[in-house]
N, C-alpha and C positions, 0 to 999 in steps of 0.2 A: 734273828741275827744274834750271834754270841758276841759278848764285849770284845773278845780278842780279834774279831774279824775286821774291825776298822782301826784298831790301835796302830799308831805309827804313821797314819796319813795326816796331811795337812787338813785342818778342819775349820779354820777361821782365819780371815785375812783382814787385818786392821790397819787403817791408815791414820797415822798421827801427823797432822799438818797445821801449818800456820794459817791456812785458808781453806777450811772445811767446805764453805759455799762454792768456792772456785773449783775444788776437787770434785764436788758432787756434780757440778755442771760439766766438767771435762770428762769424767768417767761415765756420766749419763749419756753423753753424745758418742763417746768412743766405744763403750761396751754395752750400751743399752740398759745399764743398771739404774734402778730407782732406789730411793731410801725411805725409811720409816723410822720416826723417833722412837727411841726406847721408852717404854712406859714409866720406868722409875727415874730416868734422866733424859729429858728431851733434847739436851745438847749432844747426846751420843746418838748418832743415826746409823741404822743398820743397812748395809748393802743388800739389795734384793735382785734376784733374777726372776723371770716369770714363775719359776717353780720353787725356789729355795732362798733362804737368807744365807749369805756367804761370808759376811764379815761386818765391819763397822768402820766409821770414820769419826774422828774427834779432833778437837783443837789440841795441838801440841802443848803440853803444860808449860807455863811460864818458867818454871824452874828448869826444865829441859832446855828451853830456848836460851836462858841465861848461861847455861853450861855449854852452849854452842851446838846443841843437837839440831840437825836439819829435820825437815819433814821426812818421814820414812814409813815403810810398811813393816808391820810386825806379823810374822806368821805364827800360828798356833798349831802345835802337833798334838793329836789326840792320844791320850794314854788311859789305861784303865784305873790307875791309882796315882793321883797327883802327889800325895805325900810320900808314897813309896818311891816314886820317880825322883823326888827331891832328895831323899835319903841316898838313893843309888848315885845320883849325880855328885853329891858331896863325897861319897866314898871313892869315887873315881877322880877326884880333884877338881870337880866343877865348882862354880861359884853360885850362890843363891842370892839374887838381887831382891826378889820378893818371895817370901815363903808361901806355902799353900794358902789361898785366900778364896773365900766364897764371893761370888757376885750374884746377888738375889735373882732368881728366875733364869739365870744364864749358865752357871756352872762354877767349877772350882779351877783356879789357875795358879801358876807360879811362874816367876821369871828366873830362868837359869842361865848361867854362862858355861860354855864348854871349856876345854882346857886352855884355850886362848882367851877365855872369859867373854866370848861373844854372846850376847843374850839370845835366849831361845824361850819361847812361850810354850807352856804345856797346859792342857785342859783335860779334865776327867771325862770319860765317856758317858758315864751314867748321867751326869748333869748336862753334858752337851746334848744328849738325846732328848732330855726334857725340854731344852730350849728349841730343839729342831722341830718339835711337833706343832 
């Protein structure tokens, strides 16, 4: 499969919540998902279906809670070049909240805002594939 064949698709779904255990119980019953602790950070748990890992769940950071952020889902969109996408977003007037950053064994990501500065997550295909194996 060529890198361009999956670029642009939603590839990871992350829930940032004040109650990870409650969310895990709820979505486990609702969707049949299970979770597995991440090897480097057991507080981060990955959503699993019988065939694939589809996302993660984590505690909403205290700083975000203090700023009034509610629990929310964060979608990740697959790209072939995170840094190139960051540059392109900036040149189009987008905002960079988190520059291209590596997550060991997971991939590279950035947090970008569109023209209305709504955050969007981006993850590089090459690293995403390494995680999916």
